[in-house]
N, C-alpha and C positions, 0 to 999 in steps of 0.2 A: 637634173644636171646631165649634160651631154657627156662630159668627160670627168669621171671621178678617179682620182689617182692618189696613191700613197706617197708618191715622190713630191718633193717640195717644188715650188714654182720657180725658184731661183731668186725670188723677191722675198727676202726676210726682213722684217722690221723688228728692231729691239728698242724698247723704251725702258728707262729706269726712273723709279719714283722712290721717295722716302716716306714712310708712314708717320705722319704727325698726329698730334692729339685730336685735331678736328676731323680726321679720317676714321676715328675709332669709336666703338661703343663704350658703355660703362665698365666693361671688363678689360678694356685695353686691347681689344682685337679689331682688326680692320672690318668696317662695315661691308657686308656683301654687295650692297649697291655701289660702293666706291670701287670695289674690285671689278665689278661689271663695267663701270664707266671707263676705267683704265683699259680693260680688255677690248671694249668697243672702239676706243680711240686707236689702239694698236691695229685692230681689224680694219678700220677705216684707212689708216695709212698704208697697210699692205695692199688692200684692194685698189685704192686709188692710184698707187704707184704701178700696180700690175696693169690696170685698165688704161692708165694715162688720162683719167678724167675723174670728175666728182662721183662719189658713190654715197648711198644711204643704206642704213641698216634695215633689212627686211625681217630678220629673225635671229634670235639667239637660241642655241640649241645645246642640249647635253652639257650643261654646266655642272661640273663636279667640284665641290669644295672638299679638299682632301686634308688640309692642315691649316690650322689657325695662323694668321699673319698678325704679328704683334707690333705694338707701338715701338718705333725706332728701327724696325726691320727695313732693309733695302729690298725693293721689289723690282724684279726684271721681268718684262713682258716680251714674249717672242711670238710673232704672228707670221703665218705662211699661207698663201693661197694653195688649196689642195684640190679644188674642183672648180670647173668653169662651165657655165651654161650659156645661153644666148646673151642675156644681159646680167646674169647673176654670177657671183663667185662665192665659194665656200672658203672661209678662212679659219684655220685652226689656231687657237691662241693658248699659250701656256703662261701662267703666272708663277714665278719662282720666288721664294723668300730666301733672304740671306740675313740671318740674325745679327751678325757683326761683319764688318768689312773683311773680306778674305775667307770667311767661313764657307763651308760647303753649302751650295744652294739646294733647296728642297722644293719639289713641285707642290704648290699649295692649291692651285685652282687651274682647271683646264676647261675648254669649251670650244664650240664652233659658232661662227656667225655667218649668216648669209647676207651679202652686200650686193646691191643692185646699182649698176652704172646708170646715171641720169643725165639729161641735157639741162639747159638753162631754165626750162620750165618745170623741171622735176619729173619729166616723163622718162620711163625706162628706155634705154638705147642699147644696141649690141656692144658687147665688150670689145669685139674686134680682134681678139687674141686668144688663141687656144693654149691650154696648159701644155700640150705636147710640143708646141713651138719653142718653149724655153728650156726644154730638157736637153 
């Protein structure tokens, strides 16, 4: 990464989901794969908005499952671009659980995703925007 920064990109994506029975294992907890799918979608949205073009996932990294997400929980995902390379962006994603509407949110899962800007043929192309330019 050419520019790694702790500051947010100014492009924050927030998505909200509800945990239904088909998202859960036999213990009534959210499948880890479902959590990753929602996190990847949020990372895609943040990176594609930041780059102004289509992106693909190159890597998921440092995924930490901190608290169980239960059937019926409301899940809020927050994604921010925190690093930019030539064609890649690092997106930090947090998944927060809210056990009942209006209850205090708790960080359940966090991780980073590396997304790559691509052209119509799926080849990597420059992002064309530095993280410093939006601060």
